[in-house]
N, C-alpha and C positions, 0 to 999 in steps of 0.2 A: 770299449772298457765300461766297467760298471759303476755307475755314480749313483749313491742313494739319494732319493728325490727330495728328500731335507735337507740335501746339501745343494741341490740344484737352484731351489727356492730361495730367493733372498729374502730374509725376516726383516730388511731395515729398507729396500729401496722397491718401489713400484716398478712394473715393468710387464712385458706381454709373455704368453706363456702357450705355448702349441701342446694341447692335450690330448691323447689318445689312448682308447681302449678297444681290446679287440678279443672276439671269443676264442676259445680254447678248442683243443679236440675236433676243428674243422665243425663246428656246430653254425648253424643260422638262427640265432634268435630273433631277428628282426626280418626274414626274408624265407625265402622256399627253402626247405630242408628236403634236399635232395634224397636223403635216405628213409625220410617219412611220407614225404609228398604233401605235407602240411604246409601253408603258407601263413607266415606270421608276419607280415608286413605293417599289420595294423599296429605291431610293437613300436615302430619308428615314430607315430603321432605320441605316443606314450613318453617316450625319450626326450622329443622335441620339448613338449609341454614341461617336463619336469627341469630341464636345464634351465628353462625362464623363471620358474618357481624357486630354484635354487640360487639363480644369481639376486633375485630381489632379498634373499635373507642375508646374502653375505654379501664382503667387500669386493666383488668380483662384477666386471663387465664383460658382457659377450660380443665380440665383432664379428664372428663367422662361426658357422657350425655344418656338419655333414653328418645323417644318420644311414648308415650302410646297412648292408644284409647281415653283415657279420663283424663290423664295427663301428666307431665313428670317432670324430676329429672334434675340436673346440678350439677356437683361438680366444684367450680370456685375458684380461687387463687386472691385474692382482695389484691393490694397495695395502699391503701388510699392515699398515698402521692407521688406516682410515677408520676402523671402528672405535679408534680412541678419539677422534675427531672429524665426526661427518661434516661435514662443510663441501727436456732434450728429444720431442717426439723421436721415435726411430723408425724410419722408413722400413726397415728390414721387414717389420710387420705385414707391409702389403703382398710380400710373396707368399707369406705363409697363410694370410686370409684367402689368396687366390688359389692356392695350392689346394687348401682344404674346400672351397668353393666348388673346385671343378672336380672334385671326387666322382661324380655319377659320372661328368662326361669323359674323364679319363679312363674310368671303367666299363668304358662305351655303353653306359644304360640309356644315354639319350646324347643328342646333341644340339640342345637348345637349354638355356640357361632358365626358360621359364617353365621347362617341365624337369628341372633337377628338384625333385621332391626332397623335404625335409632337409633344406641346405638353407644356409642365413641369406644367399642370393635370390633364391626364389622369394623369400619371404621380403626382401627388401623391393622385389619387383611388384609383389602384391599389395605394398603399402603405397607404392605409386599409383596402382590403379584406383586403390581406395582414396585418394587423394581429391580434392575439388579441383576442376581443371586450371581454376586460378590461383591454386597452390602448389602445383604440380613444377613449375619451373623454378620456385625459390625452394624448394625441397631437392630437387636434383642440383643446384648451385652451391647448396651448404655442404660443409666438410662431413667427411664419413663419420658417422658416432658408433657407441654400442648401441645394440638391438635392445637388451632387456630394459635400459632406463637412458634411453637417448637423451633427455633433457639434462642429464645431468653427469653425463659420461665425456672421457676424454674426446677431445675433437682431432684426428688426422689430417697431416697437410695434402689432402686430396679431395676433390667435390665427389660426391655420390656417383654423378653423370659420369666423371672421369675413371672413377672406379668401376663402374659397372660396364663401360664401354671396353677399358682393359681385359677384363675378365671375358668379356664376350670376345672380342679379338684372340685372346689366348685360347679360350677354347676351341674356335674355329681352327686356329693354326694346329693345335694338337690334333683335331680330326683330320684335316687338311693339311699335312705338311709341305712347306714350301709355295703354296695356292693362295696365303693370306697375307696381303701386304699391310703393316703395321699403319694406321692412318698418323695423319700428321699431328694431330691434338693429343695422340697417347705417345708418340715420341717426345713432344712436349713435357708432357706430365711425367715420365721417366727421365727426362734430363731437368726437372724441377728437383726432382728427388735424389739426383746423383747417380743414376744409375744407369748401367750399359743396356740399351736396347738390344745390343746384338746377343747378349746373355742371359737375356730375362725368360725368354720361353726356355731355354737348357735350366735354367733356375727351377721353375718350376717342374717342367718332365722329371727331372732327376732330384727333387728336392729331397727326399728320403734316403739319396745316396750322399748326396752332397754335405748335410749336416748332421751333427749329432749332440744333443743337451741345447746347444746354444745358436740363433740366427743374428746376424748383424755384422758390422764392419768389421774389417779385421782387428781393429784395437780394441774393441769391445770383447772381441771372442779371446784375445789374448788375456786382457784383463779378467774375465770371468775365469780363464784356465787358473789364474793366479789366487784368485780367491778359491778355487777348488782344489789348490795345492796338485795341479796336474801340470805336466809339462807342455803339453799341447792339447786343442781340442779340435775334431775334425770340423772342417768348414774355411777353414784360414784360406784355401787355395781359389775355394768357389767364392767367397766373398771378396777376394782380390781381382777375380774377374767380374763381377757383377757391379762393382762401385767403380765411377769413372775415376776417382783420387783417394788419397786416403783423407778421412775426414778428422 
């Protein structure tokens, strides 16, 4: 069902948004154009830099992004009223971030996070490498924050170390199905977030098929449907499987 974007974005309430933009007519504006043989991969760096520049100018925080050959993804946190006063975390955001960060791996471009060019997860890994050895552990133990302004951004209920390990395990499981056992610390992380570990991987693999417009617990999806004057929104069944119990 088609819903106008102006109706999807809540002008009063802060929230996370998964935004995508895709080329039309089978064009590859940021990759190898098979029709002309010209490689436009250098444009990915342009888009990445532009994303960060725009986040500095608006009340938007960037949590994950992936620039692909013919489309890009961005997970944004929007505070509609923040510009007026510049001064219940929702964990579904992690499945959204992981889905975006794993785009190159799901597309079989690479099998390693550190080789996932033009993605947020690679940028986070590069930041770790640039840290002084004595500062690395504290950085890894700190909560996940936005990328464009981490000192002032919203902190999510998971450490950066746990998030990186979660994304890494998920990526390995996508490339090598049924061969990668979920580590205990990742099981503990999902348990703290009230998420079903048996359905986490399916959530990432079928993210685009499971949801439309809204990602989150069943109650939040139903509440959003009422706000949009819709009888229902796609995603309730997937959310019921992902969460351990109603919130």
